[in-house]
C-alpha positions as CSV (number, residue, x, y, z in Angstrom):
1,M,5.0,-16.9,-3.1
2,P,5.5,-15.1,-6.2
3,Y,1.8,-14.7,-6.8
4,L,1.5,-13.7,-3.2
5,M,4.1,-10.7,-3.3
6,M,2.5,-9.9,-7.0
7,G,-0.6,-9.8,-5.2
8,S,0.6,-7.9,-2.7
9,I,2.4,-5.2,-4.6
10,A,-1.3,-5.2,-7.2
11,P,-3.2,-2.6,-4.8
12,D,0.0,0.1,-6.4
13,A,-1.4,-0.6,-9.4
14,N,-4.0,2.2,-9.5
15,A,-1.3,4.5,-9.3
16,L,-0.6,4.0,-12.8
17,N,-3.8,4.7,-14.3
18,P,-3.5,7.8,-16.1
19,A,-7.0,9.3,-15.3
20,G,-6.6,8.0,-11.2
21,T,-10.2,7.5,-11.0
22,E,-10.2,4.2,-9.8
23,A,-10.0,4.1,-6.1
24,L,-9.0,0.7,-4.3
25,P,-11.8,-1.5,-3.0
26,A,-12.7,-1.3,0.6
27,K,-10.7,-4.5,2.2
28,E,-14.4,-6.2,3.1
29,A,-15.9,-5.6,-0.3
30,F,-12.7,-6.9,-1.8
31,Y,-13.0,-10.1,0.6
32,E,-16.6,-10.2,-0.3
33,K,-16.0,-10.7,-3.6
34,Y,-13.1,-12.5,-4.1
35,L,-12.3,-14.4,-1.0
36,V,-15.4,-15.9,0.7
37,P,-14.6,-19.5,0.5
38,E,-17.7,-20.7,-1.6
39,R,-15.6,-18.5,-5.1
40,L,-12.3,-18.7,-3.5
41,F,-12.8,-22.6,-3.5
42,L,-13.2,-22.8,-7.6
43,R,-9.4,-20.3,-8.1
44,S,-6.2,-22.0,-8.9
45,D,-3.5,-21.9,-6.1
46,M,-2.1,-19.2,-8.4
47,T,-4.9,-17.1,-8.1
48,R,-6.1,-17.9,-4.3
49,S,-2.4,-16.9,-3.4
50,F,-2.7,-13.5,-5.6
51,L,-5.8,-12.6,-4.2
52,W,-4.9,-13.1,-0.7
53,G,-1.7,-11.1,-1.0
54,Y,-4.2,-8.2,-2.7
55,Y,-6.6,-8.7,0.6
56,F,-3.4,-8.4,2.6
57,R,-1.7,-5.6,1.3
58,L,-5.1,-3.4,1.3
59,L,-5.5,-4.7,5.7
60,S,-1.9,-3.8,6.5
61,D,-2.3,-0.2,4.4
62,Q,-5.3,0.3,6.5
63,I,-2.9,-0.3,9.8
64,W,-0.4,2.0,8.4
65,Q,-2.9,4.7,8.1
66,E,-4.5,4.5,11.3
67,Q,-1.9,3.4,13.5
68,F,1.0,5.1,12.2
69,I,0.5,8.0,9.7
70,K,-2.1,9.8,11.7
71,T,0.5,10.1,14.6
72,L,3.3,11.2,12.4
73,S,1.5,13.4,10.2
74,A,0.6,15.4,13.3
75,E,4.0,15.2,14.5
76,F,5.2,16.3,11.1
77,A,2.3,19.5,11.5
78,E,3.5,20.5,14.7
79,Q,7.4,20.3,14.0
80,N,7.3,21.5,10.3
81,Q,5.3,24.6,10.0
82,N,7.1,26.6,7.8
83,S,8.4,23.3,5.9
84,E,9.2,23.6,2.0
85,T,9.0,19.7,2.3
86,S,5.6,18.1,2.5
87,F,5.0,15.5,4.9
88,E,4.2,12.9,1.7
89,Q,7.4,13.6,0.3
90,L,9.5,13.2,3.2
91,L,7.6,10.0,4.2
92,K,8.4,8.4,0.9
93,D,12.0,9.3,0.6
94,E,12.0,8.1,4.4
95,T,10.6,4.8,3.4
96,D,12.4,4.6,0.2
97,A,16.0,4.9,1.8
98,M,14.7,2.1,4.8
99,D,14.1,-0.2,2.0
100,F,17.4,0.0,0.7
101,D,19.0,-0.4,3.8
102,F,16.6,-3.8,4.5
103,L,18.0,-4.7,1.0
104,K,21.2,-3.8,1.6
105,E,21.4,-5.8,5.4
106,D,19.5,-8.4,4.7
107,G,20.3,-9.1,0.9
108,N,17.8,-9.3,-2.2
109,Q,16.6,-13.0,-1.7
110,L,12.9,-11.3,-2.2
111,L,13.8,-8.8,-4.9
112,D,15.3,-11.9,-6.8
113,E,12.7,-14.3,-6.3
114,L,10.0,-11.3,-7.6
115,K,12.8,-10.9,-10.6
116,N,13.0,-14.5,-11.7
117,A,9.0,-15.5,-11.3
118,Q,7.2,-15.8,-14.4
119,I,3.8,-15.2,-13.3
120,N,1.2,-15.4,-15.7
121,T,-1.1,-12.1,-14.7
122,S,-3.5,-12.8,-17.4
123,L,-4.7,-15.6,-14.7
124,F,-6.2,-12.5,-12.2
125,Y,-9.9,-12.0,-13.9
126,G,-10.7,-8.5,-12.6
127,F,-7.4,-7.2,-13.0
128,D,-5.1,-5.4,-15.6
129,P,-2.4,-7.8,-16.9
130,E,-0.5,-5.2,-18.7
131,Q,-1.0,-2.9,-15.8
132,L,0.6,-5.6,-12.9
133,S,3.3,-6.3,-15.4
134,E,4.7,-3.1,-15.7
135,L,4.1,-2.7,-12.0
136,K,6.1,-5.7,-11.2
137,N,8.9,-4.5,-13.8
138,R,8.8,-0.7,-12.0
139,I,9.2,-2.2,-8.6
140,I,12.1,-4.3,-10.2
141,K,13.5,-1.4,-11.6
142,H,13.2,0.7,-8.5
143,Y,14.9,-1.6,-5.9
144,D,17.6,-3.0,-8.1
145,K,19.7,0.4,-7.2
146,S,19.8,-0.8,-3.7
147,N,23.3,-0.5,-3.5
148,Q,22.7,3.6,-3.6
149,G,23.8,4.9,-0.2
150,T,21.1,5.4,2.3
151,E,23.0,6.6,5.2
152,R,21.0,9.2,6.5
153,T,19.5,10.1,9.7
154,Y,15.3,9.3,9.8
155,T,13.2,12.2,11.7
156,Y,10.0,9.4,11.9
157,L,10.9,6.3,10.8
158,S,13.5,4.0,12.7
159,K,13.9,-0.1,12.2
160,A,11.5,-0.4,15.7
161,L,8.9,1.6,14.5
162,M,8.9,-0.5,10.9
163,D,9.1,-3.8,13.1
164,R,6.0,-2.9,15.0
165,F,4.4,-2.3,12.3
166,I,5.1,-5.6,10.5
167,D,4.5,-7.6,13.5
168,M,0.5,-5.9,13.9
169,A,0.1,-6.4,10.2
170,S,1.2,-9.8,10.3
171,D,-0.8,-10.9,13.2
172,S,-3.7,-9.5,11.4
173,C,-3.2,-11.2,8.2
174,I,-2.6,-14.3,10.4
175,N,-5.7,-14.1,12.4
176,M,-7.7,-13.5,9.0
177,L,-6.9,-16.9,8.2
178,L,-7.5,-18.7,11.4
């Protein structure tokens, strides 16, 4: 599980690139480069888990953008024409609060597992091990504040919407394996 989790956060390593010039690969290109059976077969279990986690994240991000962000962004634009807060900032604030609510409600098992995992980030050819380690540490530090209060009213996100997204993303990921 730790290598799958590491793969699922690895696309965020691009945000650590100071030049910001590297675009995330299209999920189809990533699949062709890393996940076709004849290439994947030669990889260790840890690397395969990492690569599937990365791919599932790309797939989930695509669903999030196409099925949810477009609609939410349009609603925001219509309702907040004179707002000083950007849609991106509002969404980040609500996503963080929802994440903290989840951690408060369901415990920190996933965060603890990531924290305690001894992940050899040099196993993943084509991925910068230092960036991956730095990303893991940033995520742990950010979510380690899960005891912070998140009493708030959500404008765009809801538990039901997030559950619907998770169901759609999970179904897509499972169907990829069938």
